[in-house]
TIRO-452937 format. One record per residue (C-alpha): residue in one letter; x, y, z; chain. Coordinates in pm, 1 decimal. Layout:
% residues N
{gudo 'A' {X Y Z} 'A'}
...
% end
This chain:
% residues 309
{gudo 'M' {73.9 -521.1 2281.6} 'A'}
{gudo 'T' {245.8 -195.5 2365.4} 'A'}
{gudo 'P' {301.2 16.5 2054.4} 'A'}
{gudo 'V' {654.2 125.8 1975.9} 'A'}
{gudo 'R' {732.5 441.1 1785.8} 'A'}
{gudo 'A' {1045.2 617.1 1675.0} 'A'}
{gudo 'E' {1144.5 901.5 1904.5} 'A'}
{gudo 'R' {1002.1 1227.8 1772.8} 'A'}
{gudo 'S' {1198.7 1541.6 1846.1} 'A'}
{gudo 'E' {1090.6 1898.5 1778.0} 'A'}
{gudo 'T' {1346.4 1905.5 1497.7} 'A'}
{gudo 'L' {1198.7 1590.4 1344.3} 'A'}
{gudo 'T' {846.6 1732.6 1355.7} 'A'}
{gudo 'K' {963.5 2050.6 1182.2} 'A'}
{gudo 'L' {1144.0 1842.7 921.4} 'A'}
{gudo 'E' {830.4 1637.7 859.0} 'A'}
{gudo 'N' {636.6 1958.6 796.7} 'A'}
{gudo 'V' {902.5 2088.2 557.6} 'A'}
{gudo 'M' {908.9 1756.4 369.3} 'A'}
{gudo 'A' {528.9 1749.0 346.9} 'A'}
{gudo 'N' {521.2 2099.6 202.0} 'A'}
{gudo 'M' {795.1 2018.5 -48.6} 'A'}
{gudo 'C' {632.0 1691.1 -161.0} 'A'}
{gudo 'P' {255.1 1711.8 -104.4} 'A'}
{gudo 'Y' {101.5 1374.4 -25.9} 'A'}
{gudo 'G' {-43.3 1185.1 -319.2} 'A'}
{gudo 'R' {152.9 1350.7 -598.4} 'A'}
{gudo 'F' {271.5 1069.1 -823.4} 'A'}
{gudo 'T' {402.4 1033.1 -1176.7} 'A'}
{gudo 'H' {441.1 655.8 -1219.7} 'A'}
{gudo 'A' {253.2 339.3 -1130.4} 'A'}
{gudo 'V' {423.7 -0.1 -1130.3} 'A'}
{gudo 'V' {200.7 -305.6 -1160.5} 'A'}
{gudo 'R' {246.2 -676.8 -1223.8} 'A'}
{gudo 'G' {11.9 -879.7 -1440.7} 'A'}
{gudo 'I' {-232.3 -1143.1 -1320.8} 'A'}
{gudo 'P' {-79.7 -1490.5 -1383.7} 'A'}
{gudo 'E' {-267.2 -1802.1 -1488.4} 'A'}
{gudo 'T' {-198.4 -1934.9 -1138.8} 'A'}
{gudo 'F' {-401.8 -1651.9 -982.9} 'A'}
{gudo 'G' {-588.8 -1787.1 -680.9} 'A'}
{gudo 'K' {-307.0 -2013.5 -572.2} 'A'}
{gudo 'V' {-37.9 -1955.7 -311.6} 'A'}
{gudo 'A' {315.4 -2087.1 -290.7} 'A'}
{gudo 'G' {315.7 -2386.7 -57.7} 'A'}
{gudo 'D' {586.8 -2480.5 187.9} 'A'}
{gudo 'G' {703.3 -2752.2 -46.3} 'A'}
{gudo 'G' {745.1 -2507.9 -333.0} 'A'}
{gudo 'E' {427.6 -2622.5 -509.6} 'A'}
{gudo 'N' {140.6 -2386.2 -572.9} 'A'}
{gudo 'E' {-170.8 -2465.0 -374.0} 'A'}
{gudo 'A' {-525.6 -2356.0 -454.2} 'A'}
{gudo 'T' {-706.1 -2122.7 -214.5} 'A'}
{gudo 'A' {-1035.7 -1942.1 -272.8} 'A'}
{gudo 'A' {-1248.0 -1997.9 -582.3} 'A'}
{gudo 'V' {-1176.8 -1706.4 -815.6} 'A'}
{gudo 'E' {-1250.3 -1621.6 -1178.3} 'A'}
{gudo 'L' {-923.0 -1569.5 -1363.4} 'A'}
{gudo 'A' {-1072.3 -1391.5 -1663.8} 'A'}
{gudo 'K' {-1269.7 -1156.5 -1440.8} 'A'}
{gudo 'A' {-960.9 -1080.5 -1232.7} 'A'}
{gudo 'Q' {-767.0 -997.6 -1548.4} 'A'}
{gudo 'R' {-1046.3 -767.2 -1668.0} 'A'}
{gudo 'Q' {-1053.7 -588.9 -1333.7} 'A'}
{gudo 'F' {-676.3 -551.4 -1344.2} 'A'}
{gudo 'G' {-707.2 -401.0 -1692.0} 'A'}
{gudo 'C' {-965.9 -150.2 -1568.1} 'A'}
{gudo 'L' {-739.0 -48.9 -1279.8} 'A'}
{gudo 'T' {-435.5 1.8 -1500.3} 'A'}
{gudo 'G' {-646.5 183.4 -1757.8} 'A'}
{gudo 'A' {-775.9 423.1 -1493.5} 'A'}
{gudo 'L' {-426.0 495.8 -1363.6} 'A'}
{gudo 'R' {-286.9 555.7 -1710.4} 'A'}
{gudo 'Q' {-569.5 712.8 -1906.7} 'A'}
{gudo 'K' {-775.6 893.8 -1644.6} 'A'}
{gudo 'V' {-522.4 984.5 -1376.7} 'A'}
{gudo 'G' {-242.0 1035.1 -1628.3} 'A'}
{gudo 'L' {34.0 829.3 -1467.2} 'A'}
{gudo 'Q' {311.1 659.1 -1661.2} 'A'}
{gudo 'L' {239.3 289.6 -1627.6} 'A'}
{gudo 'I' {513.1 29.1 -1595.1} 'A'}
{gudo 'E' {379.1 -325.1 -1615.9} 'A'}
{gudo 'I' {593.3 -619.9 -1512.3} 'A'}
{gudo 'P' {484.6 -936.0 -1696.5} 'A'}
{gudo 'P' {302.6 -1200.6 -1493.0} 'A'}
{gudo 'D' {496.8 -1501.4 -1372.1} 'A'}
{gudo 'P' {297.1 -1822.4 -1324.0} 'A'}
{gudo 'E' {573.7 -1952.8 -1096.9} 'A'}
{gudo 'L' {498.0 -1664.2 -859.3} 'A'}
{gudo 'P' {119.5 -1688.9 -811.4} 'A'}
{gudo 'E' {99.5 -1400.4 -561.5} 'A'}
{gudo 'S' {336.9 -1162.7 -739.0} 'A'}
{gudo 'W' {45.7 -946.0 -857.1} 'A'}
{gudo 'R' {30.1 -822.1 -493.5} 'A'}
{gudo 'I' {314.4 -590.3 -582.1} 'A'}
{gudo 'E' {251.5 -344.8 -298.1} 'A'}
{gudo 'D' {389.0 -598.9 -51.4} 'A'}
{gudo 'V' {744.5 -611.3 -186.0} 'A'}
{gudo 'A' {848.3 -245.1 -167.9} 'A'}
{gudo 'V' {787.3 71.3 33.7} 'A'}
{gudo 'I' {868.5 383.4 -164.1} 'A'}
{gudo 'Q' {903.0 736.9 -35.0} 'A'}
{gudo 'G' {1077.9 1013.2 -224.0} 'A'}
{gudo 'D' {1385.5 880.6 -401.0} 'A'}
{gudo 'T' {1418.7 569.5 -182.4} 'A'}
{gudo 'A' {1269.8 224.2 -233.2} 'A'}
{gudo 'L' {1292.7 -22.3 53.3} 'A'}
{gudo 'I' {1273.0 -378.7 -75.2} 'A'}
{gudo 'T' {1077.9 -562.5 191.5} 'A'}
{gudo 'R' {1086.8 -918.0 320.7} 'A'}
{gudo 'P' {742.6 -1080.4 293.3} 'A'}
{gudo 'F' {645.0 -1316.6 571.0} 'A'}
{gudo 'K' {631.4 -1619.4 341.0} 'A'}
{gudo 'Q' {975.8 -1713.7 219.3} 'A'}
{gudo 'Q' {823.5 -1843.6 -105.6} 'A'}
{gudo 'R' {721.6 -1485.5 -195.8} 'A'}
{gudo 'R' {1060.7 -1322.7 -149.2} 'A'}
{gudo 'S' {1178.3 -1388.0 -504.2} 'A'}
{gudo 'E' {895.7 -1159.8 -623.1} 'A'}
{gudo 'A' {1124.4 -868.2 -538.6} 'A'}
{gudo 'E' {1375.2 -939.6 -814.8} 'A'}
{gudo 'A' {1172.9 -787.5 -1098.9} 'A'}
{gudo 'V' {1058.2 -497.3 -880.6} 'A'}
{gudo 'R' {1416.3 -425.9 -776.6} 'A'}
{gudo 'R' {1519.4 -396.1 -1142.9} 'A'}
{gudo 'V' {1242.3 -145.9 -1213.7} 'A'}
{gudo 'M' {1334.3 62.5 -909.3} 'A'}
{gudo 'S' {1696.2 75.9 -1027.1} 'A'}
{gudo 'E' {1591.8 171.7 -1380.6} 'A'}
{gudo 'L' {1388.5 456.2 -1233.0} 'A'}
{gudo 'S' {1708.9 573.7 -1058.6} 'A'}
{gudo 'L' {1569.2 520.8 -711.2} 'A'}
{gudo 'T' {1801.4 446.5 -421.5} 'A'}
{gudo 'V' {1729.2 80.9 -347.3} 'A'}
{gudo 'V' {1763.9 -33.1 14.3} 'A'}
{gudo 'E' {1752.8 -403.3 96.7} 'A'}
{gudo 'M' {1623.2 -543.1 423.6} 'A'}
{gudo 'G' {1910.1 -791.2 412.1} 'A'}
{gudo 'G' {1945.5 -1160.3 481.8} 'A'}
{gudo 'E' {1833.4 -1364.1 778.1} 'A'}
{gudo 'Q' {2176.3 -1335.0 943.1} 'A'}
{gudo 'G' {2221.5 -957.6 898.3} 'A'}
{gudo 'D' {2119.5 -664.4 1113.8} 'A'}
{gudo 'S' {1759.9 -712.8 1000.3} 'A'}
{gudo 'G' {1758.3 -1087.5 1069.4} 'A'}
{gudo 'G' {1410.8 -1212.4 1157.2} 'A'}
{gudo 'A' {1241.1 -897.8 1026.0} 'A'}
{gudo 'T' {930.5 -932.9 811.3} 'A'}
{gudo 'L' {759.8 -640.8 641.9} 'A'}
{gudo 'E' {490.7 -619.0 375.6} 'A'}
{gudo 'G' {386.3 -292.5 212.6} 'A'}
{gudo 'S' {17.0 -357.2 269.3} 'A'}
{gudo 'D' {88.8 -311.6 640.6} 'A'}
{gudo 'V' {248.2 30.5 584.4} 'A'}
{gudo 'L' {43.9 352.2 577.3} 'A'}
{gudo 'F' {231.5 668.5 484.0} 'A'}
{gudo 'T' {30.1 981.4 557.1} 'A'}
{gudo 'G' {263.6 1235.1 400.7} 'A'}
{gudo 'R' {394.4 1328.7 745.5} 'A'}
{gudo 'E' {467.1 994.8 915.5} 'A'}
{gudo 'F' {447.1 619.5 880.2} 'A'}
{gudo 'F' {215.7 382.1 1060.5} 'A'}
{gudo 'V' {314.8 15.1 1044.7} 'A'}
{gudo 'G' {61.9 -252.2 1127.6} 'A'}
{gudo 'V' {198.9 -537.8 1335.5} 'A'}
{gudo 'S' {15.5 -833.4 1187.4} 'A'}
{gudo 'S' {64.5 -1194.2 1088.6} 'A'}
{gudo 'H' {269.1 -1061.8 794.0} 'A'}
{gudo 'T' {472.9 -779.9 950.1} 'A'}
{gudo 'N' {660.7 -776.8 1280.0} 'A'}
{gudo 'R' {811.1 -505.9 1498.4} 'A'}
{gudo 'R' {1161.6 -574.5 1371.7} 'A'}
{gudo 'G' {1040.2 -501.3 1019.6} 'A'}
{gudo 'A' {901.0 -168.5 1140.6} 'A'}
{gudo 'E' {1239.1 -87.5 1295.2} 'A'}
{gudo 'V' {1411.6 -146.9 961.4} 'A'}
{gudo 'L' {1163.3 86.1 792.2} 'A'}
{gudo 'A' {1225.8 351.9 1058.8} 'A'}
{gudo 'D' {1599.3 320.0 1005.2} 'A'}
{gudo 'T' {1552.1 360.2 628.9} 'A'}
{gudo 'F' {1322.6 664.6 638.0} 'A'}
{gudo 'R' {1478.1 861.5 921.4} 'A'}
{gudo 'D' {1318.7 1191.2 819.7} 'A'}
{gudo 'F' {978.9 1061.4 933.3} 'A'}
{gudo 'A' {842.7 923.6 1259.1} 'A'}
{gudo 'V' {736.0 559.2 1245.2} 'A'}
{gudo 'S' {472.3 421.2 1482.2} 'A'}
{gudo 'T' {359.8 61.4 1515.4} 'A'}
{gudo 'V' {-2.3 -28.5 1575.5} 'A'}
{gudo 'P' {-162.5 -371.3 1617.5} 'A'}
{gudo 'V' {-391.7 -467.2 1331.2} 'A'}
{gudo 'C' {-715.8 -517.4 1519.7} 'A'}
{gudo 'G' {-937.4 -578.5 1219.6} 'A'}
{gudo 'G' {-858.2 -738.7 886.2} 'A'}
{gudo 'A' {-541.3 -922.7 797.0} 'A'}
{gudo 'R' {-334.8 -613.3 712.8} 'A'}
{gudo 'L' {-335.6 -249.0 816.0} 'A'}
{gudo 'K' {-443.3 -120.4 475.3} 'A'}
{gudo 'N' {-738.4 -358.2 473.0} 'A'}
{gudo 'V' {-897.3 -137.1 738.1} 'A'}
{gudo 'C' {-767.8 210.9 652.1} 'A'}
{gudo 'S' {-603.3 411.1 375.7} 'A'}
{gudo 'M' {-535.0 771.6 282.5} 'A'}
{gudo 'G' {-815.1 962.3 113.4} 'A'}
{gudo 'G' {-608.3 1272.4 47.2} 'A'}
{gudo 'P' {-366.9 1500.3 231.6} 'A'}
{gudo 'G' {-462.9 1481.8 597.0} 'A'}
{gudo 'T' {-761.0 1249.1 542.4} 'A'}
{gudo 'I' {-776.4 887.5 658.4} 'A'}
{gudo 'I' {-1048.1 654.2 529.0} 'A'}
{gudo 'V' {-1137.2 387.9 783.5} 'A'}
{gudo 'S' {-1399.6 118.0 808.4} 'A'}
{gudo 'N' {-1669.2 120.0 1072.4} 'A'}
{gudo 'S' {-1570.5 -215.9 1221.8} 'A'}
{gudo 'D' {-1478.9 -240.0 1589.1} 'A'}
{gudo 'G' {-1128.2 -355.3 1505.2} 'A'}
{gudo 'A' {-1069.7 -65.6 1267.0} 'A'}
{gudo 'K' {-1195.1 183.5 1525.9} 'A'}
{gudo 'K' {-955.9 39.4 1782.7} 'A'}
{gudo 'T' {-663.1 67.6 1540.6} 'A'}
{gudo 'L' {-759.7 426.6 1456.6} 'A'}
{gudo 'R' {-775.7 523.4 1824.6} 'A'}
{gudo 'M' {-425.2 386.3 1870.2} 'A'}
{gudo 'M' {-301.7 588.4 1571.4} 'A'}
{gudo 'E' {-461.1 904.5 1709.7} 'A'}
{gudo 'Q' {-287.3 851.4 2044.1} 'A'}
{gudo 'L' {51.2 814.3 1876.3} 'A'}
{gudo 'T' {46.5 1103.3 1632.3} 'A'}
{gudo 'D' {123.9 1471.1 1682.1} 'A'}
{gudo 'H' {-70.9 1560.2 1368.2} 'A'}
{gudo 'H' {-440.4 1613.3 1305.6} 'A'}
{gudo 'Y' {-620.0 1399.6 1049.0} 'A'}
{gudo 'D' {-973.0 1420.5 919.2} 'A'}
{gudo 'V' {-1147.1 1083.1 922.0} 'A'}
{gudo 'L' {-1390.3 953.8 660.9} 'A'}
{gudo 'T' {-1570.6 646.7 794.3} 'A'}
{gudo 'V' {-1717.3 392.8 554.0} 'A'}
{gudo 'P' {-1964.7 125.4 666.2} 'A'}
{gudo 'E' {-1808.8 -161.4 469.8} 'A'}
{gudo 'E' {-1460.5 -284.2 558.3} 'A'}
{gudo 'S' {-1366.0 -361.8 198.4} 'A'}
{gudo 'A' {-1439.5 1.0 106.9} 'A'}
{gudo 'A' {-1174.1 134.8 344.7} 'A'}
{gudo 'N' {-889.5 68.4 104.0} 'A'}
{gudo 'C' {-870.5 332.6 -168.1} 'A'}
{gudo 'I' {-602.4 480.0 -391.7} 'A'}
{gudo 'Y' {-563.0 857.8 -373.0} 'A'}
{gudo 'V' {-358.1 1031.9 -639.7} 'A'}
{gudo 'K' {-297.0 1392.9 -724.4} 'A'}
{gudo 'G' {-210.7 1336.8 -1086.2} 'A'}
{gudo 'P' {2.5 1541.6 -1324.6} 'A'}
{gudo 'S' {-305.1 1756.9 -1390.2} 'A'}
{gudo 'K' {-307.3 1842.2 -1015.1} 'A'}
{gudo 'R' {-662.6 1710.3 -985.8} 'A'}
{gudo 'D' {-762.2 1493.0 -691.2} 'A'}
{gudo 'F' {-847.2 1136.9 -793.3} 'A'}
{gudo 'L' {-981.4 861.4 -569.8} 'A'}
{gudo 'L' {-1003.6 503.8 -692.0} 'A'}
{gudo 'H' {-1255.8 322.0 -473.7} 'A'}
{gudo 'R' {-1472.4 11.6 -475.0} 'A'}
{gudo 'P' {-1786.0 49.0 -693.0} 'A'}
{gudo 'A' {-2148.2 44.2 -581.8} 'A'}
{gudo 'E' {-2184.8 -317.0 -699.7} 'A'}
{gudo 'E' {-1925.3 -423.2 -441.3} 'A'}
{gudo 'C' {-1975.6 -168.7 -161.4} 'A'}
{gudo 'P' {-2321.8 -13.4 -205.7} 'A'}
{gudo 'E' {-2344.5 135.6 142.6} 'A'}
{gudo 'S' {-2020.6 333.6 111.0} 'A'}
{gudo 'V' {-2093.0 530.2 -206.1} 'A'}
{gudo 'S' {-2253.3 819.6 -20.4} 'A'}
{gudo 'A' {-1947.4 852.4 203.3} 'A'}
{gudo 'F' {-1714.3 897.2 -94.1} 'A'}
{gudo 'Q' {-1942.7 1162.0 -238.9} 'A'}
{gudo 'K' {-1862.2 1380.6 61.8} 'A'}
{gudo 'L' {-1515.9 1437.0 -85.3} 'A'}
{gudo 'Q' {-1579.2 1760.6 -269.4} 'A'}
{gudo 'D' {-1390.3 1849.1 -588.0} 'A'}
{gudo 'Y' {-1261.2 1493.2 -622.1} 'A'}
{gudo 'T' {-1278.0 1287.1 -939.2} 'A'}
{gudo 'L' {-1415.9 957.0 -812.2} 'A'}
{gudo 'L' {-1315.7 648.1 -1009.4} 'A'}
{gudo 'P' {-1511.8 335.5 -908.5} 'A'}
{gudo 'T' {-1275.7 42.2 -961.2} 'A'}
{gudo 'A' {-1376.5 -320.7 -916.7} 'A'}
{gudo 'C' {-1157.5 -551.0 -709.0} 'A'}
{gudo 'S' {-1386.2 -840.0 -617.0} 'A'}
{gudo 'E' {-1158.6 -1123.4 -730.5} 'A'}
{gudo 'A' {-843.1 -994.0 -560.7} 'A'}
{gudo 'S' {-1054.3 -922.4 -253.3} 'A'}
{gudo 'K' {-1145.9 -1291.3 -229.7} 'A'}
{gudo 'L' {-775.4 -1353.1 -167.4} 'A'}
{gudo 'G' {-749.1 -1089.8 105.5} 'A'}
{gudo 'A' {-610.1 -816.5 -120.1} 'A'}
{gudo 'S' {-730.4 -461.9 -180.3} 'A'}
{gudo 'L' {-704.7 -203.2 -456.0} 'A'}
{gudo 'S' {-371.7 -69.5 -336.2} 'A'}
{gudo 'S' {-227.7 -423.2 -329.1} 'A'}
{gudo 'L' {-208.0 -411.4 -708.6} 'A'}
{gudo 'C' {24.8 -115.6 -759.2} 'A'}
{gudo 'L' {326.4 79.4 -642.3} 'A'}
{gudo 'L' {303.3 456.8 -684.6} 'A'}
{gudo 'I' {613.9 666.5 -742.6} 'A'}
{gudo 'N' {688.9 1034.4 -788.0} 'A'}
{gudo 'R' {975.8 1073.2 -1034.2} 'A'}
{gudo 'K' {1035.8 1390.4 -1232.7} 'A'}
{gudo 'H' {1217.3 1391.5 -1565.6} 'A'}
{gudo 'T' {1229.7 1012.2 -1579.6} 'A'}
{gudo 'H' {1165.4 825.9 -1902.5} 'A'}
{gudo 'F' {1113.5 450.5 -1894.2} 'A'}
% end
């Protein structure tokens, strides 16, 4: 597959640098999450009925979700907005998939599975209440007809977007994202390892990409390096499930990294310890991981000043 990227002019590159300096990557004030429903572990079937998938422990998943939200609120210092769980939407806890947020704009995405698209309704209301500009991908017959896009395939580095073309996200979806966030270059890369782009890589801070050591992840990273005009440091972790982390520069201006704990990714702990002056927050995600999700799947991070919810 030949990667497609938005045309990058000298003016666009300068604008990216200005935007990055004005809004340093990772600075957030709010986290939006959605509770774990009793139907956790099921997926919406084609006939509208929920179907069981992997064997998961509901109570354990809810405890892990509570630890994640507690870390974001109490340790990082973010304002937490929790949307109640909906048992009729068994995958709605994967809230990252239904919106891509940058600056004051929230793009409501179109998940690949039609049964998941109603998950956006509650998220859309929260985005509006936070006074974000809400952009819709539109209906099947509109300009974005046929486009699919899920947030777990979107990596924003602070300077540009990379969109993974996967079984969940197509090139038309990437084009809609590029049209929405015109101040930043958007490049598409095939997801060569894992089901989604952010299963194999994530941001570990301004200018730092965390990537797994798998052959597929290395191939995806090489493609990203060929497409970008920017330099990124790379932190390689030996376990693929360790590659997805949540980096936040909280209100205290400290660097926080939520990552998988030693019990889940023992070989990757030493890699995270190379990040000097970081506050490392081991955060379990084993149950969501059984369903192909990662830490970042469970939250949407937003930077809103002077907003009270």
